[in-house]
C-alpha positions, -999 to +999 in steps of 0.1 A: -093-902+621-130-908+616-156-881+615-192-887+623-220-876+601-231-851+628-196-836+630-194-832+592-229-816+592-219-792+619-188-781+600-208-777+568-235-757+585-210-735+603-190-728+572-220-721+550-235-698+576-203-679+578-202-675+540-239-665+539-232-638+564-204-625+543-229-623+514-254-604+536-228-580+548-211-574+515-224-538+512-209-529+546-173-538+535-149-510+530-126-503+501-095-514+521-109-549+525-118-552+488-083-539+478-067-564+501-087-593+487-079-582+451-042-579+459-042-613+476-059-630+447-034-614+423-004-624+443-016-659+449-028-664+413-062-674+425-096-662+412-113-633+428-148-643+437-175-622+452-190-634+485-221-646+466-199-666+442-179-681+470-211-690+489-228-707+458-196-726+449-191-737+485-227-749+487-222-772+457-188-784+469-199-792+505-227-814+491-201-836+476-182-841+508-194-872+527-181-891+558-171-919+534-151-895+511-133-880+541-124-914+554-111-925+520-090-893+516-077-896+552-065-932+544-049-920+512-031-892+531-019-917+557-007-941+531+012-914+512+027-901+545+039-936+554+054-941+520+072-907+523+087-916+556+097-951+544+114-936+514+132-908+532+141-929+562+162-951+540+185-923+529 
């Protein structure tokens, strides 16, 4: 699977827009949503980040994702998947 630069840019833009909207609408969230997010973070042992923190972190991380890095990871996943099936197919 190969992604074009345009497809990747579209995904980045869409995701960051969604996260930015979450920041802008933070004051409108009710207590039930906040409680649910806190509980989920606790149960999953993941950090609880504010919408602003999530947006800022995502901006930095998305900048590191390139078409080349996606292609490399995809090839690595395929190689690992093939090795898994070869190993388990022999049993």
